[in-house]
C-alpha positions as CSV (number, residue, x, y, z in Angstrom):
1,M,0.0,0.0,0.0
2,Q,1.4,3.4,-0.9
3,W,0.4,6.9,-1.7
4,G,0.4,8.0,-5.3
5,M,-0.9,10.7,-7.6
6,Y,-4.0,10.5,-9.8
7,H,-4.8,13.5,-12.0
8,G,-2.9,15.7,-9.8
9,K,-4.5,14.5,-6.6
10,E,-2.8,12.4,-4.0
11,V,-4.6,9.1,-3.6
12,F,-4.1,5.9,-1.7
13,R,-3.0,3.1,-4.0
14,M,-3.1,-0.6,-3.0
15,K,-0.4,-2.9,-4.2
16,K,-1.4,-5.9,-6.2
17,L,-2.3,-8.9,-4.1
18,T,-0.4,-12.1,-4.3
19,V,-2.1,-15.4,-5.0
20,Y,-1.8,-16.3,-1.3
21,E,-3.4,-13.1,-0.3
22,W,-6.3,-13.6,-2.7
23,I,-6.9,-17.2,-1.3
24,V,-7.0,-15.8,2.2
25,L,-9.4,-13.0,1.2
26,I,-11.8,-15.3,-0.6
27,L,-11.8,-17.8,2.3
28,T,-12.4,-15.0,4.8
29,L,-15.3,-13.6,2.7
30,F,-16.8,-17.2,2.2
31,F,-16.6,-17.8,6.0
32,A,-18.2,-14.5,6.9
33,F,-21.0,-15.1,4.3
34,S,-21.5,-18.7,5.6
35,C,-21.9,-17.4,9.2
36,I,-24.4,-14.8,8.2
37,V,-26.5,-17.4,6.3
38,W,-26.3,-19.9,9.2
39,L,-27.4,-17.3,11.8
40,G,-30.3,-16.3,9.5
41,N,-31.4,-19.9,9.2
42,Q,-31.2,-20.4,13.0
43,R,-33.6,-17.5,13.6
44,I,-36.1,-18.7,10.9
45,L,-36.0,-22.4,11.6
46,S,-36.1,-22.3,15.4
47,P,-37.8,-19.2,16.8
48,G,-37.6,-20.4,20.4
49,W,-37.4,-23.4,22.7
50,Q,-39.9,-26.1,21.9
51,V,-40.7,-28.9,24.2
52,R,-42.2,-32.0,22.7
53,T,-43.8,-34.8,24.7
54,E,-45.0,-38.1,23.6
55,R,-48.7,-38.7,24.4
56,S,-49.7,-42.2,24.7
57,A,-53.1,-43.4,23.7
58,P,-55.6,-43.8,26.6
59,S,-55.8,-47.3,28.0
60,M,-58.9,-49.2,26.8
61,T,-58.8,-51.7,29.7
62,Q,-60.0,-49.2,32.2
63,P,-62.7,-46.5,31.5
64,P,-61.7,-43.0,32.5
65,D,-64.5,-42.7,35.1
66,S,-64.0,-46.2,36.7
67,N,-62.6,-44.7,39.9
68,P,-65.7,-43.8,42.0
69,Y,-63.6,-41.6,44.4
70,P,-62.5,-38.1,43.6
71,D,-58.7,-37.6,43.3
72,G,-58.4,-36.1,46.7
73,L,-60.3,-38.7,48.7
74,L,-59.2,-42.1,49.9
75,E,-61.3,-45.2,49.3
76,N,-64.3,-45.2,51.7
77,E,-63.3,-41.8,53.1
78,I,-66.2,-39.7,54.3
79,I,-65.8,-36.0,55.2
80,N,-67.7,-34.7,58.2
81,L,-69.2,-31.3,57.3
82,N,-69.2,-30.2,61.0
83,T,-65.4,-30.8,61.6
84,A,-64.0,-30.4,58.1
85,T,-61.3,-27.8,57.5
86,R,-61.0,-25.8,54.3
87,S,-58.4,-28.2,52.9
88,D,-60.7,-31.2,53.6
89,L,-63.6,-29.6,51.8
90,L,-61.4,-28.7,48.8
91,R,-60.8,-32.5,48.3
92,L,-64.5,-33.0,47.6
93,P,-65.7,-33.1,43.9
94,N,-67.0,-29.7,42.6
95,I,-66.0,-27.9,45.7
96,G,-63.5,-25.1,45.1
97,A,-62.2,-22.3,47.3
98,T,-65.4,-20.2,47.1
99,R,-67.8,-23.1,48.0
100,A,-65.5,-24.3,50.8
101,D,-65.4,-20.9,52.3
102,A,-69.2,-20.6,52.0
103,I,-69.6,-23.9,53.8
104,I,-67.4,-22.9,56.7
105,S,-69.0,-19.5,56.9
106,Y,-72.5,-21.0,57.0
107,R,-71.4,-23.5,59.7
108,E,-69.9,-20.7,61.8
109,E,-73.0,-18.5,61.5
110,H,-75.7,-21.2,61.9
111,G,-74.0,-23.9,64.0
112,P,-73.4,-27.5,63.0
113,F,-75.2,-29.1,60.1
114,Q,-78.0,-31.3,61.3
115,T,-78.4,-33.3,58.1
116,V,-76.5,-33.5,54.8
117,D,-79.6,-31.8,53.2
118,D,-78.8,-28.6,55.2
119,L,-76.0,-28.1,52.7
120,L,-78.7,-26.8,50.3
121,N,-78.9,-23.7,52.5
122,V,-75.3,-22.8,51.6
123,F,-75.0,-20.2,48.8
124,G,-73.6,-21.9,45.6
125,I,-74.7,-25.4,46.4
126,G,-77.8,-26.7,44.6
127,P,-79.5,-30.1,44.3
128,A,-77.2,-31.4,41.6
129,T,-74.0,-30.5,43.6
130,L,-75.5,-32.1,46.7
131,E,-76.2,-35.3,44.9
132,Q,-72.6,-35.5,43.7
133,L,-71.4,-34.9,47.2
134,R,-73.8,-37.1,49.1
135,A,-71.7,-40.3,48.9
136,Y,-68.6,-38.5,50.4
137,I,-70.1,-36.4,53.3
138,C,-71.8,-36.8,56.6
139,T,-72.8,-34.6,59.5
140,G,-71.8,-36.6,62.5
């Protein structure tokens, strides 16, 4: 590289490249281009983390509703409405946090339940819900 004159102006002149320098220049440009293409493909092909799970077919030997007990109850377990805590009530079918709190509030305001049918007086519990609960609850 050297300075030279071109039409009376001083310009920067490059010397001619050797064969070795041309090979290095071409390989460098090829590597840079390959990196750019590869990074572009990475963004297009995999936009983010993906988790794949294998889902097995449901078993045909046992119907899905063959267990008569809700997930939270043990076999032959009965919940006493007059002594049940909030966590006990949450284990009953179709009883969420709101209904469990309503049962406890009703019990605190009106005293212990005399029969299971008294549960119909609790806001949010109707005949259909009571029938679903009847096998899992008692009052004494």
